[in-house]
C-alpha positions as CSV (number, residue, x, y, z in Angstrom):
1,M,14.2,5.2,-1.0
2,R,12.2,8.2,-2.1
3,K,9.7,9.9,-0.3
4,L,6.1,7.9,-0.7
5,T,3.7,10.7,-2.0
6,G,-0.2,10.2,-2.7
7,A,0.7,10.0,-6.5
8,T,3.2,7.5,-5.9
9,L,0.8,5.2,-3.7
10,Q,-1.9,5.5,-6.8
11,K,0.7,4.4,-9.2
12,L,1.2,1.4,-7.1
13,F,-2.6,0.8,-6.6
14,P,-4.2,2.0,-9.8
15,T,-7.7,2.0,-8.8
16,L,-7.2,3.9,-5.3
17,K,-8.8,7.1,-5.6
18,R,-6.7,10.3,-5.3
19,E,-8.1,11.4,-2.0
20,T,-7.7,8.0,-0.3
21,A,-4.0,7.7,-1.8
22,Q,-3.3,11.3,0.0
23,R,-4.7,9.9,3.3
24,Y,-2.8,6.7,3.3
25,A,0.7,8.0,2.0
26,E,2.1,8.9,5.4
27,H,0.9,5.7,7.2
28,Y,1.9,3.4,4.4
29,A,5.3,5.2,4.4
30,D,5.5,4.6,8.2
31,A,4.4,0.8,7.6
32,L,7.3,0.6,5.1
33,K,9.8,1.9,7.4
34,Y,8.6,-0.5,10.4
35,G,8.5,-3.6,8.4
36,E,11.9,-2.8,7.0
37,I,10.9,-2.5,3.6
38,N,13.8,-0.9,2.1
39,T,14.7,-2.3,-1.3
40,R,13.2,-2.6,-4.4
41,R,12.7,-6.3,-4.2
42,R,11.0,-6.1,-0.9
43,L,8.7,-3.2,-1.9
44,C,7.6,-5.1,-5.2
45,A,6.8,-8.3,-3.1
46,F,5.1,-6.3,-0.3
47,V,3.1,-4.1,-2.9
48,A,2.2,-7.1,-5.0
49,Q,0.8,-9.2,-2.2
50,Q,-1.1,-6.1,-0.5
51,G,-2.7,-5.2,-3.9
52,L,-3.6,-8.6,-4.5
53,E,-5.2,-9.2,-1.0
54,S,-6.7,-6.0,-0.6
55,S,-8.1,-5.2,-4.4
56,D,-5.7,-2.0,-4.4
57,L,-6.3,-1.3,-0.7
58,K,-10.1,-1.2,-1.2
59,Y,-10.4,-3.7,1.6
60,L,-8.8,-3.0,4.9
61,R,-10.5,-5.8,6.8
62,E,-10.9,-9.4,6.3
63,I,-14.6,-9.7,4.3
64,W,-14.8,-13.5,4.5
65,G,-15.6,-13.3,8.4
66,N,-13.6,-15.4,10.7
67,T,-11.5,-17.2,8.7
């Protein structure tokens, strides 16, 4: 897979601010490597699930309390 940049991360999560995308890019790439998300299919599934659960990485912690 290609190197993950802030611009790429912003395309995956459209409401993510540019500055935030730049800060997250390296860490997100590390998480993809650690989780062996190394195919297009795995990446699509991972991004879709994360985008849904975090509102495009807006929320990084559980917002409903202890659930």
